Biopython code that builds the backbone (N, CA, C, O; Angstrom):
import numpy as np
from Bio.PDB.StructureBuilder import StructureBuilder

atoms = [
    (1, "MET", "N", (-46.676, -9.764, 31.455)),
    (1, "MET", "CA", (-46.004, -9.696, 29.648)),
    (1, "MET", "C", (-44.856, -10.660, 29.653)),
    (1, "MET", "O", (-44.672, -11.386, 28.676)),
    (2, "VAL", "N", (-44.022, -10.705, 30.773)),
    (2, "VAL", "CA", (-42.669, -11.126, 31.116)),
    (2, "VAL", "C", (-42.770, -12.824, 31.121)),
    (2, "VAL", "O", (-41.790, -13.536, 30.898)),
    (3, "GLY", "N", (-44.007, -13.297, 31.388)),
    (3, "GLY", "CA", (-44.756, -14.608, 31.304)),
    (3, "GLY", "C", (-44.689, -15.386, 29.781)),
    (3, "GLY", "O", (-44.141, -16.230, 29.071)),
    (4, "LYS", "N", (-45.755, -14.325, 29.926)),
    (4, "LYS", "CA", (-46.143, -14.359, 28.780)),
    (4, "LYS", "C", (-45.079, -14.636, 27.347)),
    (4, "LYS", "O", (-45.031, -15.716, 26.759)),
    (5, "LYS", "N", (-44.336, -13.508, 26.996)),
    (5, "LYS", "CA", (-43.102, -13.659, 25.683)),
    (5, "LYS", "C", (-41.666, -14.497, 26.106)),
    (5, "LYS", "O", (-40.654, -14.575, 25.410)),
    (6, "LEU", "N", (-41.930, -15.208, 27.707)),
    (6, "LEU", "CA", (-40.523, -16.708, 28.027)),
    (6, "LEU", "C", (-41.674, -17.433, 27.365)),
    (6, "LEU", "O", (-41.278, -17.726, 26.237)),
    (7, "GLY", "N", (-43.282, -17.985, 27.589)),
    (7, "GLY", "CA", (-43.829, -18.449, 27.084)),
    (7, "GLY", "C", (-43.699, -18.887, 25.512)),
    (7, "GLY", "O", (-43.438, -19.952, 24.952)),
    (8, "GLU", "N", (-44.024, -17.475, 25.034)),
    (8, "GLU", "CA", (-43.823, -17.756, 23.409)),
    (8, "GLU", "C", (-42.429, -17.963, 22.646)),
    (8, "GLU", "O", (-42.268, -18.513, 21.556)),
    (9, "ALA", "N", (-41.447, -17.383, 23.493)),
    (9, "ALA", "CA", (-40.016, -18.168, 23.342)),
    (9, "ALA", "C", (-39.430, -19.141, 23.451)),
    (9, "ALA", "O", (-38.400, -19.524, 22.895)),
    (10, "LEU", "N", (-40.207, -19.695, 24.345)),
    (10, "LEU", "CA", (-40.112, -21.148, 24.629)),
    (10, "LEU", "C", (-40.721, -22.024, 23.394)),
    (10, "LEU", "O", (-40.028, -22.820, 22.760)),
    (11, "GLU", "N", (-42.261, -21.751, 23.099)),
    (11, "GLU", "CA", (-43.068, -22.666, 21.843)),
    (11, "GLU", "C", (-42.545, -22.184, 21.439)),
    (11, "GLU", "O", (-41.796, -23.123, 21.708)),
    (12, "SER", "N", (-41.749, -21.236, 20.713)),
    (12, "SER", "CA", (-40.729, -21.115, 19.301)),
    (12, "SER", "C", (-39.411, -22.103, 19.379)),
    (12, "SER", "O", (-38.831, -22.459, 18.353)),
    (13, "LYS", "N", (-39.028, -22.476, 20.591)),
    (13, "LYS", "CA", (-37.954, -23.724, 20.533)),
    (13, "LYS", "C", (-38.909, -25.151, 20.057)),
    (13, "LYS", "O", (-38.464, -26.131, 19.460)),
    (14, "GLY", "N", (-40.142, -24.965, 20.454)),
    (14, "GLY", "CA", (-40.459, -26.294, 20.441)),
    (14, "GLY", "C", (-41.109, -27.055, 21.707)),
    (14, "GLY", "O", (-41.540, -28.205, 21.784)),
    (15, "ILE", "N", (-41.027, -25.912, 22.786)),
    (15, "ILE", "CA", (-40.936, -26.476, 24.154)),
    (15, "ILE", "C", (-42.625, -26.564, 24.740)),
    (15, "ILE", "O", (-42.990, -25.441, 25.087)),
    (16, "GLY", "N", (-43.307, -27.232, 24.855)),
    (16, "GLY", "CA", (-44.817, -26.806, 25.806)),
    (16, "GLY", "C", (-44.416, -25.806, 26.625)),
    (16, "GLY", "O", (-43.290, -25.420, 26.938)),
    (17, "VAL", "N", (-45.417, -25.470, 26.902)),
    (17, "VAL", "CA", (-45.668, -24.289, 27.751)),
    (17, "VAL", "C", (-46.886, -24.239, 28.197)),
    (17, "VAL", "O", (-47.788, -24.624, 27.451)),
    (18, "GLU", "N", (-47.191, -23.750, 29.526)),
    (18, "GLU", "CA", (-48.094, -23.144, 30.393)),
    (18, "GLU", "C", (-48.238, -21.832, 31.011)),
    (18, "GLU", "O", (-47.556, -21.726, 32.031)),
    (19, "VAL", "N", (-48.895, -20.837, 30.713)),
    (19, "VAL", "CA", (-48.464, -19.890, 31.197)),
    (19, "VAL", "C", (-49.894, -19.499, 32.166)),
    (19, "VAL", "O", (-50.921, -19.174, 31.571)),
    (20, "ASP", "N", (-49.874, -19.548, 33.459)),
    (20, "ASP", "CA", (-50.464, -19.058, 34.489)),
    (20, "ASP", "C", (-50.743, -17.400, 34.802)),
    (20, "ASP", "O", (-49.759, -16.674, 34.947)),
    (21, "THR", "N", (-51.585, -17.051, 34.862)),
    (21, "THR", "CA", (-51.604, -15.151, 35.066)),
    (21, "THR", "C", (-52.622, -14.878, 36.068)),
    (21, "THR", "O", (-53.637, -14.185, 35.999)),
    (22, "THR", "N", (-52.017, -15.735, 37.241)),
    (22, "THR", "CA", (-52.961, -15.419, 38.506)),
    (22, "THR", "C", (-52.629, -14.250, 39.167)),
    (22, "THR", "O", (-51.432, -14.109, 39.417)),
    (23, "ASP", "N", (-53.380, -13.388, 39.509)),
    (23, "ASP", "CA", (-53.340, -12.712, 39.889)),
    (23, "ASP", "C", (-52.540, -12.736, 41.674)),
    (23, "ASP", "O", (-53.574, -12.532, 42.309)),
    (24, "VAL", "N", (-51.538, -12.840, 42.650)),
    (24, "VAL", "CA", (-51.141, -13.278, 43.499)),
    (24, "VAL", "C", (-51.853, -12.383, 44.495)),
    (24, "VAL", "O", (-52.745, -12.679, 45.291)),
    (25, "VAL", "N", (-51.044, -10.805, 44.190)),
    (25, "VAL", "CA", (-51.206, -10.088, 45.174)),
    (25, "VAL", "C", (-53.196, -9.544, 45.196)),
    (25, "VAL", "O", (-53.641, -9.074, 46.243)),
    (26, "LYS", "N", (-54.032, -9.688, 44.090)),
    (26, "LYS", "CA", (-54.557, -9.709, 43.896)),
    (26, "LYS", "C", (-56.045, -10.972, 45.004)),
    (26, "LYS", "O", (-57.164, -10.843, 45.500)),
    (27, "MET", "N", (-54.843, -12.179, 44.803)),
    (27, "MET", "CA", (-55.978, -13.128, 45.916)),
    (27, "MET", "C", (-55.290, -12.554, 47.479)),
    (27, "MET", "O", (-56.018, -12.575, 48.471)),
    (28, "GLN", "N", (-54.282, -12.204, 47.554)),
    (28, "GLN", "CA", (-53.780, -11.732, 49.118)),
    (28, "GLN", "C", (-54.870, -10.909, 49.512)),
    (28, "GLN", "O", (-55.682, -11.339, 50.331)),
    (29, "ASN", "N", (-54.970, -9.871, 49.063)),
    (29, "ASN", "CA", (-55.690, -8.655, 49.388)),
    (29, "ASN", "C", (-56.753, -9.130, 49.375)),
    (29, "ASN", "O", (-57.314, -9.026, 50.466)),
    (30, "ASN", "N", (-57.669, -9.929, 48.155)),
    (30, "ASN", "CA", (-59.032, -10.586, 48.772)),
    (30, "ASN", "C", (-59.019, -11.526, 50.181)),
    (30, "ASN", "O", (-60.087, -12.003, 50.565)),
    (31, "ARG", "N", (-57.795, -11.770, 50.920)),
    (31, "ARG", "CA", (-57.748, -12.684, 51.722)),
    (31, "ARG", "C", (-57.714, -11.810, 53.055)),
    (31, "ARG", "O", (-58.120, -12.157, 54.164)),
    (32, "GLY", "N", (-57.236, -10.805, 52.753)),
    (32, "GLY", "CA", (-56.635, -10.008, 53.630)),
    (32, "GLY", "C", (-54.949, -10.634, 53.958)),
    (32, "GLY", "O", (-54.687, -10.716, 55.158)),
    (33, "LEU", "N", (-54.419, -10.839, 53.496)),
    (33, "LEU", "CA", (-53.058, -11.262, 53.826)),
    (33, "LEU", "C", (-52.000, -10.251, 53.450)),
    (33, "LEU", "O", (-52.197, -9.539, 52.465)),
    (34, "ASN", "N", (-50.843, -10.128, 54.190)),
    (34, "ASN", "CA", (-49.635, -8.926, 53.450)),
    (34, "ASN", "C", (-48.873, -9.148, 52.577)),
    (34, "ASN", "O", (-49.173, -10.175, 51.968)),
    (35, "TYR", "N", (-48.162, -8.746, 52.285)),
    (35, "TYR", "CA", (-46.642, -8.814, 51.225)),
    (35, "TYR", "C", (-46.442, -10.437, 51.519)),
    (35, "TYR", "O", (-46.560, -11.434, 50.806)),
    (36, "TYR", "N", (-46.153, -10.269, 52.635)),
    (36, "TYR", "CA", (-45.072, -11.788, 53.202)),
    (36, "TYR", "C", (-45.685, -12.410, 53.501)),
    (36, "TYR", "O", (-45.404, -12.882, 54.603)),
    (37, "SER", "N", (-47.207, -13.026, 52.721)),
    (37, "SER", "CA", (-47.400, -13.805, 52.591)),
    (37, "SER", "C", (-47.785, -14.778, 50.702)),
    (37, "SER", "O", (-48.562, -15.649, 50.313)),
    (38, "SER", "N", (-46.732, -13.956, 50.109)),
    (38, "SER", "CA", (-46.979, -13.808, 48.402)),
    (38, "SER", "C", (-46.225, -14.925, 48.553)),
    (38, "SER", "O", (-47.214, -15.630, 48.750)),
    (39, "TYR", "N", (-45.464, -15.577, 48.620)),
    (39, "TYR", "CA", (-44.915, -16.545, 48.089)),
    (39, "TYR", "C", (-45.709, -18.168, 48.910)),
    (39, "TYR", "O", (-45.428, -19.208, 48.314)),
    (40, "LYS", "N", (-46.590, -18.303, 50.135)),
    (40, "LYS", "CA", (-47.283, -19.177, 50.635)),
    (40, "LYS", "C", (-48.698, -19.080, 49.725)),
    (40, "LYS", "O", (-49.513, -19.987, 49.557)),
    (41, "VAL", "N", (-48.756, -17.420, 49.078)),
    (41, "VAL", "CA", (-49.996, -18.312, 47.625)),
    (41, "VAL", "C", (-49.866, -18.395, 46.754)),
    (41, "VAL", "O", (-50.610, -18.717, 45.827)),
    (42, "SER", "N", (-48.469, -18.013, 46.843)),
    (42, "SER", "CA", (-47.714, -18.219, 45.118)),
    (42, "SER", "C", (-47.887, -19.908, 45.008)),
    (42, "SER", "O", (-48.313, -20.470, 43.999)),
    (43, "ARG", "N", (-47.369, -20.765, 46.553)),
    (43, "ARG", "CA", (-47.196, -21.962, 46.420)),
    (43, "ARG", "C", (-48.790, -22.916, 46.332)),
    (43, "ARG", "O", (-48.797, -24.135, 46.161)),
    (44, "GLU", "N", (-49.680, -22.328, 46.442)),
    (44, "GLU", "CA", (-51.466, -22.502, 46.299)),
    (44, "GLU", "C", (-50.990, -22.490, 44.812)),
    (44, "GLU", "O", (-50.926, -23.645, 44.390)),
    (45, "VAL", "N", (-50.627, -21.535, 43.863)),
    (45, "VAL", "CA", (-51.230, -21.643, 42.154)),
    (45, "VAL", "C", (-50.385, -22.709, 41.975)),
    (45, "VAL", "O", (-50.977, -23.618, 41.392)),
    (46, "VAL", "N", (-48.689, -23.099, 42.363)),
    (46, "VAL", "CA", (-48.291, -24.257, 41.669)),
    (46, "VAL", "C", (-48.185, -25.564, 42.207)),
    (46, "VAL", "O", (-47.544, -26.499, 41.728)),
    (47, "THR", "N", (-49.031, -25.550, 43.490)),
    (47, "THR", "CA", (-49.245, -27.174, 43.694)),
    (47, "THR", "C", (-50.581, -27.380, 42.718)),
    (47, "THR", "O", (-50.766, -28.326, 41.952)),
    (48, "SER", "N", (-51.473, -26.229, 42.951)),
    (48, "SER", "CA", (-52.623, -26.993, 41.590)),
    (48, "SER", "C", (-52.568, -26.807, 40.821)),
    (48, "SER", "O", (-53.586, -26.940, 40.143)),
    (49, "ALA", "N", (-51.331, -26.319, 40.185)),
    (49, "ALA", "CA", (-50.652, -26.447, 38.672)),
    (49, "ALA", "C", (-50.090, -27.894, 38.237)),
    (49, "ALA", "O", (-50.343, -28.564, 37.235)),
    (50, "LEU", "N", (-49.493, -28.071, 39.007)),
    (50, "LEU", "CA", (-48.972, -29.731, 39.659)),
    (50, "LEU", "C", (-49.548, -30.749, 39.652)),
    (50, "LEU", "O", (-49.288, -31.810, 39.083)),
    (51, "ALA", "N", (-50.869, -30.271, 40.696)),
    (51, "ALA", "CA", (-52.306, -31.296, 40.337)),
    (51, "ALA", "C", (-53.017, -31.824, 39.087)),
    (51, "ALA", "O", (-53.371, -32.960, 38.772)),
    (52, "THR", "N", (-53.101, -30.788, 38.556)),
    (52, "THR", "CA", (-53.757, -31.084, 37.348)),
    (52, "THR", "C", (-53.042, -30.734, 36.178)),
    (52, "THR", "O", (-53.617, -29.912, 35.464)),
    (53, "ASN", "N", (-52.189, -31.048, 35.881)),
    (53, "ASN", "CA", (-51.496, -31.339, 34.603)),
    (53, "ASN", "C", (-49.660, -32.081, 34.994)),
    (53, "ASN", "O", (-48.541, -31.591, 35.145)),
    (54, "LYS", "N", (-50.143, -33.207, 35.014)),
    (54, "LYS", "CA", (-48.798, -34.067, 35.434)),
    (54, "LYS", "C", (-47.630, -34.131, 34.086)),
    (54, "LYS", "O", (-46.857, -35.087, 34.136)),
    (55, "ASP", "N", (-47.531, -33.519, 33.336)),
    (55, "ASP", "CA", (-46.531, -32.852, 32.095)),
    (55, "ASP", "C", (-45.689, -31.987, 32.851)),
    (55, "ASP", "O", (-44.509, -32.186, 32.562)),
    (56, "LEU", "N", (-45.856, -31.078, 33.735)),
    (56, "LEU", "CA", (-45.416, -29.762, 33.773)),
    (56, "LEU", "C", (-44.153, -30.420, 34.614)),
    (56, "LEU", "O", (-44.276, -31.071, 35.652)),
    (57, "ASN", "N", (-42.900, -30.106, 33.937)),
    (57, "ASN", "CA", (-41.592, -30.481, 34.511)),
    (57, "ASN", "C", (-41.326, -29.386, 35.059)),
    (57, "ASN", "O", (-41.373, -29.634, 36.264)),
    (58, "TYR", "N", (-41.043, -28.189, 34.903)),
    (58, "TYR", "CA", (-40.438, -27.111, 35.279)),
    (58, "TYR", "C", (-41.487, -25.723, 35.659)),
    (58, "TYR", "O", (-42.457, -25.403, 34.973)),
    (59, "ILE", "N", (-40.983, -24.944, 37.036)),
    (59, "ILE", "CA", (-41.786, -24.015, 36.881)),
    (59, "ILE", "C", (-41.179, -22.298, 37.206)),
    (59, "ILE", "O", (-40.455, -21.963, 38.143)),
    (60, "PHE", "N", (-41.560, -21.691, 36.459)),
    (60, "PHE", "CA", (-40.967, -20.207, 36.826)),
    (60, "PHE", "C", (-42.227, -19.090, 37.776)),
    (60, "PHE", "O", (-43.284, -18.508, 37.527)),
    (61, "ASP", "N", (-41.755, -19.187, 38.366)),
    (61, "ASP", "CA", (-42.805, -17.888, 39.144)),
    (61, "ASP", "C", (-41.810, -16.317, 39.212)),
    (61, "ASP", "O", (-40.923, -15.820, 39.907)),
    (62, "ILE", "N", (-42.707, -15.953, 37.899)),
    (62, "ILE", "CA", (-42.359, -14.607, 37.565)),
    (62, "ILE", "C", (-42.754, -13.602, 38.152)),
    (62, "ILE", "O", (-43.921, -13.326, 37.870)),
    (63, "ASN", "N", (-41.925, -12.447, 39.362)),
    (63, "ASN", "CA", (-42.548, -11.945, 40.162)),
    (63, "ASN", "C", (-41.584, -10.354, 40.293)),
    (63, "ASN", "O", (-40.353, -10.361, 40.256)),
    (64, "ARG", "N", (-42.233, -9.341, 40.413)),
    (64, "ARG", "CA", (-41.448, -8.189, 40.342)),
    (64, "ARG", "C", (-41.148, -7.835, 41.701)),
    (64, "ARG", "O", (-41.995, -8.210, 42.512)),
    (65, "ASP", "N", (-40.237, -7.256, 42.124)),
    (65, "ASP", "CA", (-39.109, -7.690, 43.573)),
    (65, "ASP", "C", (-40.206, -5.896, 43.872)),
    (65, "ASP", "O", (-40.842, -5.079, 43.204)),
    (66, "SER", "N", (-39.754, -6.180, 45.466)),
    (66, "SER", "CA", (-39.712, -4.382, 45.816)),
    (66, "SER", "C", (-39.186, -3.236, 45.793)),
    (66, "SER", "O", (-39.597, -2.078, 45.857)),
    (67, "GLN", "N", (-37.785, -3.964, 45.648)),
    (67, "GLN", "CA", (-36.469, -3.103, 45.798)),
    (67, "GLN", "C", (-36.741, -1.693, 44.759)),
    (67, "GLN", "O", (-37.876, -1.301, 44.488)),
    (68, "ARG", "N", (-35.766, -1.185, 44.365)),
    (68, "ARG", "CA", (-35.881, 0.116, 43.826)),
    (68, "ARG", "C", (-35.080, -0.309, 42.631)),
    (68, "ARG", "O", (-34.144, -1.103, 42.733)),
    (69, "LYS", "N", (-35.561, 0.375, 41.188)),
    (69, "LYS", "CA", (-35.131, 0.075, 40.272)),
    (69, "LYS", "C", (-33.596, 0.256, 40.043)),
    (69, "LYS", "O", (-32.976, -0.448, 39.246)),
    (70, "ASP", "N", (-33.025, 1.242, 40.791)),
    (70, "ASP", "CA", (-31.018, 1.063, 40.504)),
    (70, "ASP", "C", (-30.916, -0.338, 41.010)),
    (70, "ASP", "O", (-29.960, -0.970, 40.560)),
    (71, "VAL", "N", (-31.933, -1.142, 42.101)),
    (71, "VAL", "CA", (-31.071, -2.290, 42.194)),
    (71, "VAL", "C", (-31.474, -3.096, 41.547)),
    (71, "VAL", "O", (-30.677, -3.974, 41.217)),
    (72, "THR", "N", (-32.991, -3.190, 41.026)),
    (72, "THR", "CA", (-33.160, -4.792, 40.314)),
    (72, "THR", "C", (-33.164, -4.223, 38.569)),
    (72, "THR", "O", (-33.838, -4.769, 37.696)),
    (73, "THR", "N", (-32.217, -2.974, 38.331)),
    (73, "THR", "CA", (-32.054, -3.086, 36.359)),
    (73, "THR", "C", (-30.626, -3.127, 36.437)),
    (73, "THR", "O", (-30.148, -3.147, 37.571)),
    (74, "ILE", "N", (-29.713, -3.147, 35.284)),
    (74, "ILE", "CA", (-28.548, -3.269, 35.246)),
    (74, "ILE", "C", (-28.386, -2.324, 33.965)),
    (74, "ILE", "O", (-29.463, -2.430, 33.378)),
    (75, "SER", "N", (-27.464, -1.349, 33.161)),
    (75, "SER", "CA", (-26.937, -1.224, 32.312)),
    (75, "SER", "C", (-26.052, -1.520, 31.406)),
    (75, "SER", "O", (-24.914, -1.051, 31.404)),
    (76, "ILE", "N", (-26.597, -2.492, 30.383)),
    (76, "ILE", "CA", (-25.206, -2.885, 29.393)),
    (76, "ILE", "C", (-25.681, -2.177, 28.072)),
    (76, "ILE", "O", (-26.779, -2.041, 27.531)),
    (77, "ASP", "N", (-24.330, -1.761, 27.760)),
    (77, "ASP", "CA", (-23.895, -0.861, 26.162)),
    (77, "ASP", "C", (-25.066, 0.324, 26.325)),
    (77, "ASP", "O", (-25.572, 0.536, 25.223)),
    (78, "GLY", "N", (-25.646, 1.159, 27.382)),
    (78, "GLY", "CA", (-26.123, 2.085, 27.099)),
    (78, "GLY", "C", (-27.726, 1.567, 27.704)),
    (78, "GLY", "O", (-28.501, 2.333, 28.276)),
    (79, "LYS", "N", (-27.890, 0.690, 27.541)),
    (79, "LYS", "CA", (-29.682, 0.074, 27.506)),
    (79, "LYS", "C", (-30.216, -0.502, 28.415)),
    (79, "LYS", "O", (-29.554, -1.532, 28.543)),
    (80, "SER", "N", (-31.379, -0.503, 29.493)),
    (80, "SER", "CA", (-31.609, -0.738, 30.842)),
    (80, "SER", "C", (-31.781, -2.187, 30.551)),
    (80, "SER", "O", (-31.996, -2.496, 29.379)),
    (81, "TYR", "N", (-31.715, -3.136, 31.477)),
    (81, "TYR", "CA", (-32.821, -4.432, 31.700)),
    (81, "TYR", "C", (-32.644, -5.028, 33.311)),
    (81, "TYR", "O", (-31.822, -4.681, 34.159)),
    (82, "ALA", "N", (-33.640, -5.967, 33.388)),
    (82, "ALA", "CA", (-33.754, -6.407, 34.467)),
    (82, "ALA", "C", (-33.109, -7.354, 34.977)),
    (82, "ALA", "O", (-32.923, -8.269, 34.174)),
    (83, "ARG", "N", (-32.571, -7.564, 36.261)),
    (83, "ARG", "CA", (-31.376, -8.146, 36.717)),
    (83, "ARG", "C", (-33.124, -9.565, 37.576)),
    (83, "ARG", "O", (-34.065, -9.523, 38.369)),
    (84, "LEU", "N", (-32.305, -10.687, 36.442)),
    (84, "LEU", "CA", (-32.703, -12.296, 37.179)),
    (84, "LEU", "C", (-32.376, -12.685, 38.065)),
    (84, "LEU", "O", (-31.157, -12.817, 38.172)),
    (85, "PHE", "N", (-33.205, -13.079, 39.166)),
    (85, "PHE", "CA", (-32.810, -13.530, 40.086)),
    (85, "PHE", "C", (-33.494, -14.776, 40.263)),
    (85, "PHE", "O", (-34.723, -14.728, 40.205)),
    (86, "PHE", "N", (-32.757, -16.256, 40.536)),
    (86, "PHE", "CA", (-33.457, -17.704, 40.304)),
    (86, "PHE", "C", (-33.048, -17.796, 41.872)),
    (86, "PHE", "O", (-31.891, -17.577, 42.230)),
    (87, "ILE", "N", (-34.154, -18.160, 42.840)),
    (87, "ILE", "CA", (-34.335, -18.643, 43.915)),
    (87, "ILE", "C", (-34.343, -19.727, 43.573)),
    (87, "ILE", "O", (-34.733, -19.952, 42.427)),
    (88, "ILE", "N", (-33.919, -20.823, 44.419)),
    (88, "ILE", "CA", (-34.183, -22.411, 44.494)),
    (88, "ILE", "C", (-33.850, -22.550, 46.314)),
    (88, "ILE", "O", (-32.789, -22.565, 46.938)),
    (89, "GLY", "N", (-35.527, -22.650, 46.825)),
    (89, "GLY", "CA", (-35.721, -23.426, 47.732)),
    (89, "GLY", "C", (-35.139, -25.039, 48.070)),
    (89, "GLY", "O", (-34.915, -25.997, 47.331)),
    (90, "THR", "N", (-34.994, -24.804, 49.775)),
    (90, "THR", "CA", (-34.016, -25.306, 50.370)),
    (90, "THR", "C", (-34.811, -26.962, 50.589)),
    (90, "THR", "O", (-34.284, -28.027, 50.912)),
    (91, "ASP", "N", (-36.074, -26.684, 50.308)),
    (91, "ASP", "CA", (-37.170, -28.090, 50.297)),
    (91, "ASP", "C", (-36.620, -29.318, 48.985)),
    (91, "ASP", "O", (-36.702, -30.540, 48.860)),
    (92, "HIS", "N", (-36.014, -28.111, 48.122)),
    (92, "HIS", "CA", (-35.404, -29.133, 46.632)),
    (92, "HIS", "C", (-34.768, -29.560, 46.874)),
    (92, "HIS", "O", (-33.814, -29.068, 47.478)),
    (93, "HIS", "N", (-34.918, -31.169, 46.450)),
    (93, "HIS", "CA", (-33.649, -32.205, 47.000)),
    (93, "HIS", "C", (-31.941, -32.239, 46.010)),
    (93, "HIS", "O", (-31.071, -33.091, 46.192)),
    (94, "ASN", "N", (-31.882, -31.429, 45.307)),
    (94, "ASN", "CA", (-30.566, -31.096, 44.791)),
    (94, "ASN", "C", (-30.537, -29.887, 44.801)),
    (94, "ASN", "O", (-30.049, -29.601, 43.707)),
    (95, "TYR", "N", (-30.811, -28.686, 45.502)),
    (95, "TYR", "CA", (-30.851, -26.792, 45.820)),
    (95, "TYR", "C", (-28.704, -27.153, 45.817)),
    (95, "TYR", "O", (-27.921, -26.530, 45.100)),
    (96, "GLU", "N", (-28.420, -27.949, 46.526)),
    (96, "GLU", "CA", (-27.193, -27.487, 46.968)),
    (96, "GLU", "C", (-26.313, -27.519, 45.450)),
    (96, "GLU", "O", (-25.231, -26.962, 45.265)),
    (97, "LYS", "N", (-26.987, -28.220, 44.568)),
    (97, "LYS", "CA", (-26.413, -28.369, 43.286)),
    (97, "LYS", "C", (-26.411, -27.596, 42.298)),
    (97, "LYS", "O", (-25.807, -27.740, 41.235)),
    (98, "THR", "N", (-27.133, -26.702, 42.649)),
    (98, "THR", "CA", (-27.530, -25.209, 41.300)),
    (98, "THR", "C", (-26.265, -23.839, 41.919)),
    (98, "THR", "O", (-26.200, -22.754, 41.342)),
]
sb = StructureBuilder()
sb.init_structure("model")
sb.init_model(0)
sb.init_chain("A")
sb.init_seg("    ")
for serial, (resi, resn, name, xyz) in enumerate(atoms, 1):
    if name == "N":
        sb.init_residue(resn, " ", resi, " ")
    sb.init_atom(name, np.array(xyz, "f"), 0.0, 1.0, " ", f" {name:<3s}", serial, name[0])
structure = sb.get_structure()
């Protein structure tokens, strides 16, 4: 749902969007892979998307953290919100600038 909502918000601003709802956990389970292989499987999905759509400029891999709710949420004015983390890998040529 988060990816869909983000896509709708971006489209409402005139930004083209492609939302992929691949179930990475299901792919892992089908292959007999463990939790720690999720980034490897996710990379496969991203690599495929980039190969088939040359217009893609940014990729957001949205996933739920395995941490407990008290770590992954924050309360602002009495309302709970999910904490967002942007992870930029060291393979990205500008990772130090972010």
